[in-house]
C-alpha positions in Angstrom: 172.0 1.4 28.7 169.2 2.7 26.7 166.8 5.3 27.1 164.0 6.7 24.7 164.9 9.8 23.4 163.4 13.1 22.3 165.5 14.1 19.4 165.4 17.9 18.0 162.7 17.3 15.9 160.5 16.2 18.9 160.6 12.4 17.7 161.6 9.7 20.2 164.2 6.9 19.0 166.1 4.9 21.5 169.4 5.6 22.0 172.7 4.2 24.0 173.5 6.6 27.5 175.8 6.0 30.1 175.0 4.5 33.3 174.1 7.0 36.2 175.5 6.9 39.3 173.9 7.0 42.9 174.6 10.7 44.4 174.5 11.4 48.3 170.4 11.2 48.9 169.9 9.3 46.4 169.6 5.7 44.3 169.9 4.1 41.2 167.1 2.2 40.1 167.1 -0.6 37.6 163.9 -0.1 35.6 161.2 -2.8 35.1 158.1 -1.4 34.2 157.8 2.8 33.6 154.5 4.6 32.5 153.8 6.7 29.8 151.5 9.6 30.4 150.1 12.2 28.1 153.1 14.9 29.4 155.3 13.1 27.4 153.9 13.8 24.5 153.7 17.1 25.9 157.2 17.7 26.4 157.9 15.7 22.7 155.7 19.0 21.3 158.0 21.3 23.4 154.9 22.1 25.4 156.5 20.6 28.6 159.9 20.8 29.9 162.0 18.8 32.3 162.3 20.7 35.7 166.0 21.1 36.5 168.1 18.5 37.8 166.1 15.6 35.3 167.1 14.5 31.9 166.0 17.0 29.4 165.5 14.6 26.4 164.3 11.7 28.2 160.7 11.1 29.1 159.0 9.3 31.5 157.7 10.5 34.9 156.9 7.2 36.9 159.1 4.2 37.6 159.1 0.4 39.1 162.2 -1.3 39.5 164.5 -3.0 41.7 167.2 -0.5 43.6 170.9 -1.4 42.6 173.2 1.4 43.7 171.9 3.4 47.2 174.3 6.5 47.5 176.0 8.1 50.8 173.5 9.3 53.3 170.6 7.2 52.6 169.5 4.7 55.0 166.3 2.2 55.6 166.9 1.3 51.3 169.3 -1.4 50.6 170.4 -3.0 47.2 167.5 -5.8 45.9 164.3 -3.3 47.4 161.7 -3.5 45.3 160.3 0.5 45.0 158.7 2.8 42.6 158.6 6.2 42.2 157.0 9.8 40.5 160.0 11.3 39.0 160.6 14.2 36.9 162.1 12.6 33.6 164.4 10.0 32.5 162.1 6.9 33.4 161.9 5.9 30.0 165.3 3.9 30.4 166.7 0.9 32.0 168.2 2.3 34.6 167.8 6.1 36.6 168.9 7.7 39.8 166.1 9.0 41.6 166.0 11.2 45.2 165.8 8.6 48.2 162.8 10.5 49.5 160.6 10.0 46.2 160.7 6.2 46.5 157.6 4.4 47.3 157.8 0.4 48.2 155.7 -1.8 45.9 153.4 -4.2 47.7 153.8 -7.8 47.9 152.7 -9.0 44.8 151.8 -6.2 42.7 153.1 -6.3 39.1 155.9 -4.4 38.2 153.3 -2.7 35.4 151.0 -2.2 37.7 153.5 -1.2 40.3 154.8 1.7 37.9 151.1 2.8 36.8 150.9 4.1 40.1 152.8 6.9 41.4 151.9 9.4 38.7 148.2 8.8 38.3 147.4 8.2 42.1 149.8 10.7 43.5 148.0 13.1 41.2 144.4 12.2 42.1 144.9 12.2 46.1 146.7 15.6 46.2 144.0 17.1 43.5 140.8 15.5 45.3 142.2 15.2 48.8 144.5 18.0 49.5 143.2 20.4 46.9 139.7 20.0 46.8 139.2 18.4 50.1 136.6 16.2 48.8 134.2 14.7 51.3 131.8 11.9 52.2 128.6 12.7 50.3 130.1 15.6 47.6 129.2 15.2 43.8 131.9 14.8 41.3 132.4 14.9 37.8 135.3 13.2 36.0 136.3 14.0 32.9 138.0 11.2 30.5 137.8 9.0 33.2 139.3 6.0 31.2 142.5 7.0 31.2 145.4 6.3 33.8 144.6 9.3 36.0 140.7 9.2 35.4 140.5 5.3 36.7 142.6 6.6 40.0 140.2 9.9 40.2 137.1 7.3 40.3 138.9 5.3 42.8 139.8 7.8 44.9 136.5 9.8 44.8 134.5 6.3 45.8 137.1 5.9 48.9 136.5 9.1 49.8 132.8 9.0 50.0 131.6 10.7 47.1 129.1 10.1 44.5 131.1 10.0 41.0 129.6 10.9 37.1 132.3 9.5 35.1 132.4 11.2 31.7 133.5 8.7 29.2 133.3 9.2 25.3 133.3 5.7 24.5 130.4 3.2 25.6 132.2 0.3 25.2 134.6 1.2 28.1 131.3 2.4 30.7 131.1 -0.9 32.5 135.1 -1.1 33.1 134.9 2.1 34.6 131.6 1.5 36.7 133.4 -1.4 38.1 136.0 0.6 39.6 133.6 1.8 42.1 131.9 -1.6 43.5 129.9 0.6 45.7 127.4 1.5 43.6 128.2 5.6 43.9 129.0 6.2 40.3 127.0 7.0 37.1 129.1 6.8 33.9 127.7 9.1 30.9 128.8 10.4 28.0 129.8 14.0 27.5 126.2 15.6 26.4 125.0 13.8 29.3 127.0 15.2 32.0 124.4 18.6 32.6 121.5 15.4 33.2 123.5 14.9 36.6 124.4 18.1 37.7 124.9 20.2 40.2 128.3 18.8 41.1 130.8 20.0 44.0 133.7 19.1 42.4 134.5 19.1 38.7 137.8 17.6 37.3 138.7 18.7 34.1 141.6 15.8 32.9 140.6 16.5 29.0 141.1 20.1 28.3 139.6 21.8 25.0 137.8 24.8 23.9 134.6 24.3 25.5 136.2 22.7 28.8 134.9 25.7 31.5 132.0 25.9 30.4 131.2 23.2 32.7 131.6 26.0 35.6 127.7 26.5 34.9 127.1 22.7 36.2 128.7 23.9 40.1 127.3 24.2 42.9 127.6 27.2 45.0 131.2 27.1 46.0 132.0 24.3 44.1 135.6 23.8 42.8 136.7 23.0 39.3 140.3 21.2 39.3 142.3 21.5 35.7 144.6 18.5 35.9 144.9 17.4 32.0 145.0 19.3 28.7 145.5 17.3 26.1 142.4 18.3 23.8 144.1 22.1 24.0 145.2 24.5 26.7 143.1 27.6 25.6 139.5 27.6 26.7 137.0 31.0 26.8 135.9 31.6 30.5 132.8 33.5 31.4 133.7 35.0 34.5 130.3 35.8 35.4 129.2 32.2 35.9 132.4 31.8 37.7 131.1 34.9 39.9 127.4 33.5 40.5 128.9 29.9 41.6 131.3 31.6 44.0 133.4 28.8 43.0 136.8 28.2 43.0 139.2 27.8 39.5 142.5 25.5 40.6 144.9 24.9 38.3 147.2 21.9 39.5 150.7 19.8 38.4 153.4 18.2 40.1 156.0 17.9 37.5 157.1 21.7 38.6 157.2 21.5 42.4 160.1 21.9 44.1 162.3 18.9 45.8 160.4 19.5 49.3 157.1 20.1 48.2 157.8 16.6 45.8 158.7 14.2 49.0 156.0 15.8 51.2 153.7 14.6 48.3 155.7 11.2 48.3 155.1 11.1 52.1 151.5 11.6 51.7 151.1 9.0 49.4 153.1 7.0 51.4 151.2 6.7 54.7 147.6 7.5 53.2 147.3 5.8 49.7 150.4 3.1 49.5 148.1 1.0 52.2 144.9 1.1 50.0 146.5 -0.2 47.5 148.4 -3.3 49.5 145.1 -4.0 50.8 143.7 -4.2 47.2 141.0 -1.4 47.6 142.6 0.4 45.2 144.0 -1.2 41.2 145.5 0.1 38.4 144.1 -0.8 35.2 146.4 -1.5 32.5 145.7 -1.0 28.9 148.9 -2.4 27.2 152.3 -3.1 27.8 155.6 -2.6 25.8 159.1 -3.6 25.6 161.0 -0.6 25.3 162.2 -1.8 21.9 158.7 -1.2 20.9 158.4 2.5 22.5 157.0 3.8 19.3 154.1 1.2 19.5 153.7 2.3 23.2 153.7 6.1 22.3 151.2 5.5 19.3 148.7 3.8 21.7 148.8 6.7 24.5 148.1 8.8 21.8 145.3 6.9 20.5 141.7 7.2 21.8 140.1 4.2 23.6 142.1 3.7 26.4 141.0 1.8 29.6 144.1 2.8 32.2 147.6 2.9 31.8 150.1 2.8 28.8 153.7 0.8 30.4 156.7 0.2 28.8 159.2 -2.9 30.0 163.1 -2.2 29.8 
């Protein structure tokens, strides 16, 4: 099969790799679409290695496709089933072996491109906002980098939870598209220099990172929370600890890729029961910025690295 590989110089290239085999408790999925994420670029830089048990040099954290093989001990899944999954790596290939307890069914009628952009973005958003921040109706939530794949998911999860969202988007030409993600009107879309005017916030979601990202702690209400989810613009930032103390705030760092298999299976079960029905009902959607055939992987990664995206970048093996 063909797979995108990260070579020793951190460069992406297309290679032939052996076909995967379904081990006990797993299935082989014929990948029809795969999402790209900032983690793929970070892995190529050597900053974010794949966890044990996943391909060390094949990127790709989310896939959608058809089950081709079913391993021993797997029930309720059959060849031909349409599935999607958040995986630890190896998704940018024509086939991948996936533990069965990570699989999510693809709702009827959902295009492959949208299915591939769902698992990572919405698992991250639900886990961060609902499970960790315990967002409530009436909370005021600031989401930075809100036009990206995870950002658009965060905006929708916040809105469906009854929160009022302030979505920070650097490019004004994207504001109307982000605003349309919360059709009930419980959203303000601003540029980064306007964030303070809409404070204070109960929850701040940091999806960008950079030198000055933790200054936003000063925009919190008492007992507010800052969730650090993305650091593509820089992973080091100074912190005025007195601001954290005065706000009696919580600073929470989170990622999914390095969690144990049991934790990932639990998250998949939560998404399966709590989030997937919202997608099937059309109450959540997956904006796709662009999709590229596998042979155009270089163009796909170049688009991922560019600013001004709205939603997900997708590969089509």
